N, C-alpha and C positions, 0 to 999 in steps of 0.2 A: 504494500500500500504506500501511498505517497503523502508526505507531510511537508510543511514549510518549517525549516530549521533556521533560526536566527542565532548566530554565534556572536556575542558581543565581547568575546575574549580575544585580546590582541587587536588585530586590525578589524575584526568583525566582518561578517558576511551573512547573507540570507540566500537560501537555495532550497529548491524542492528536492527532497531526498527520498529514497526508497527504504522502508523499514519492514521488518517481518511482522506478520500478524501477532498479536499478543505482546508486542514490545512495550515495556514499562518505561516510565520516565528515568528510573535508575539505570535500566539497560542502555538507553540512549546516551545518558550522561557518561557512563563508562566507555562506551564505544567512541564517542566524539571528543571527550576531554580526558583521556587516560592520564593518570598521575595527578589529577586535580582533585580537590576535596569539595564535595557537594555543598558543604556548609559555608563555603566561601562564595557561593553563587546564589542569585535570585533566579529561580527557575519557575517559569510560567507556561501554562498551556492555555491557548485562546485568551491571553491577557489576564488569566486568573492564577493565583498561587496553586502549585501542584504538589501532590504527595509523591513520594518515591515509587509507590506501588500503583500509581495511576496508569491504566492501560491506554496507550495511544490509539486514536481512531483516524481513519483516512481523512485527510483535509485539515487535521489539527495544525495549529500554529504554535510552535515551541520556541521559547527564547531562553537563553542562558546568559546572564549578565553577572560579571564578577562584582562582588561587594567590597573586595579588598584588592587594591592595586599595588603591585610590587614596586618598591622604590618610593612610594608616597609617604609623607610624614604624617 
């Protein structure tokens, strides 16, 4: 299925991506931002806060925005 993924980490980008059926928010986070900690990000699905176990649906809009910026004081 296809979702819109908005990655605000680093340069940031938005793209339609293919994900497997029954993919959760946590699964997508691990796949797209390996080595990062979910607690350092504001994660939303369709502009609403999302739980880690939320199952994604076709057409969902997922954004992952860091709340902590490295090097900032």
